C-alpha positions as CSV (number, residue, x, y, z in Angstrom):
1,Q,19.5,-4.9,-0.7
2,L,16.4,-6.7,-1.7
3,Q,13.5,-5.5,-3.9
4,A,10.1,-7.3,-3.6
5,S,7.3,-6.9,-6.2
6,G,4.5,-8.6,-7.9
7,G,1.7,-8.1,-5.3
8,G,-1.8,-7.0,-6.2
9,L,-5.3,-8.0,-6.0
10,V,-6.6,-11.0,-7.0
11,Q,-9.9,-13.2,-6.6
12,A,-9.9,-16.3,-4.7
13,G,-8.6,-19.1,-7.1
14,G,-6.2,-16.7,-8.9
15,S,-2.6,-16.4,-9.2
16,L,0.1,-14.1,-8.5
17,R,4.0,-14.3,-8.8
18,L,6.3,-12.4,-6.6
19,S,9.7,-11.3,-7.3
20,C,12.7,-10.7,-4.8
21,A,15.6,-9.2,-6.4
22,V,18.8,-9.2,-4.6
23,F,21.5,-6.7,-5.3
24,G,25.0,-6.7,-3.6
25,F,25.2,-10.1,-3.1
26,T,25.5,-13.4,-5.4
27,I,22.8,-15.5,-4.2
28,D,24.4,-18.9,-5.7
29,D,27.6,-18.1,-3.8
30,V,29.0,-20.8,-1.4
31,D,28.9,-19.0,1.3
32,N,25.7,-17.0,1.2
33,D,22.4,-18.1,3.0
34,A,19.0,-19.2,1.6
35,I,16.3,-17.0,0.8
36,A,13.0,-17.0,2.4
37,W,9.7,-15.6,1.9
38,F,7.8,-14.2,5.1
39,R,4.2,-12.7,5.2
40,R,2.3,-10.7,7.9
41,A,-1.5,-11.1,7.7
42,P,-3.8,-8.4,9.3
43,G,-3.4,-8.3,13.1
44,K,-0.9,-11.4,12.9
45,E,2.8,-12.2,13.3
46,R,5.0,-12.4,10.5
47,G,5.7,-15.9,9.6
48,G,7.4,-18.1,7.4
49,V,6.0,-19.0,4.0
50,S,8.6,-20.5,2.1
51,V,12.6,-20.7,1.9
52,I,15.0,-21.8,-1.2
53,A,18.8,-22.5,-1.2
54,P,19.6,-21.1,-4.5
55,R,23.1,-23.0,-4.6
56,D,21.6,-26.3,-4.7
57,G,18.0,-25.5,-5.2
58,G,16.7,-27.0,-1.9
59,T,13.2,-25.8,-0.9
60,H,10.8,-25.7,2.0
61,Y,7.2,-24.5,2.4
62,A,5.0,-23.9,5.2
63,D,2.2,-26.3,5.6
64,A,-0.3,-23.6,4.6
65,V,1.2,-23.2,1.0
66,R,2.7,-26.6,0.3
67,G,1.0,-27.7,-3.0
68,R,-0.3,-24.0,-4.2
69,F,3.2,-22.1,-3.8
70,T,6.3,-22.6,-5.6
71,I,9.7,-21.1,-4.7
72,S,12.2,-21.0,-7.3
73,S,15.4,-19.1,-8.2
74,D,17.2,-17.4,-11.3
75,N,20.7,-17.3,-10.3
76,A,21.6,-15.2,-13.5
77,K,19.5,-12.6,-12.4
78,N,20.0,-12.6,-8.3
79,T,16.2,-13.4,-8.0
80,V,13.9,-15.4,-6.3
81,Y,10.4,-16.1,-7.3
82,L,7.3,-17.2,-5.2
83,Q,4.7,-18.2,-7.9
84,M,1.3,-18.5,-5.9
85,N,-1.8,-20.2,-7.3
86,S,-5.1,-21.4,-6.0
87,L,-5.3,-18.3,-3.8
88,K,-7.3,-18.0,-0.6
89,P,-8.6,-15.0,1.2
90,E,-6.4,-16.1,4.1
91,D,-3.2,-15.7,2.0
92,T,-3.9,-12.0,2.1
93,A,-0.8,-10.0,3.7
94,V,2.0,-8.4,3.2
95,Y,5.1,-10.5,2.1
96,Y,8.5,-10.0,2.7
97,C,11.7,-11.5,1.3
98,L,14.7,-12.1,3.7
99,Y,18.5,-12.8,2.7
100,G,21.4,-12.3,4.6
101,G,19.9,-10.8,7.4
102,Y,18.2,-8.0,5.1
103,W,14.5,-7.3,4.7
104,G,13.1,-6.7,1.5
105,Q,10.2,-3.7,1.7
106,G,7.1,-6.0,1.5
107,T,4.7,-6.3,-1.3
108,Q,0.8,-6.6,-0.7
109,V,-1.1,-9.2,-1.8
110,T,-5.0,-9.2,-1.3
111,V,-7.0,-12.0,-2.2
112,S,-11.0,-11.4,-2.4
113,S,-13.7,-14.3,-1.8
């Protein structure tokens, strides 16, 4: 199971750090998947934000967030983080983490202008 947290209300230009804690898996196990963050903005489809392969640290970002967001993992804590800087109103969405076919419950991020 996955537990996402860290969302909140922030002004444009501000920062938030999201966490996705993974239970029941060892995220850097050789047989396990990458962990991804997705988001669903009001009235839009859910879309990918960033992904990390905890075993080798490989990362990928959507164009809309590259240079502002940083994904990382603490393998000892079985947790993945999404550091979000220079937030924009268009980053407002519910953010979800995905791992091994399981979705976290989502955490709301609201960026005011």
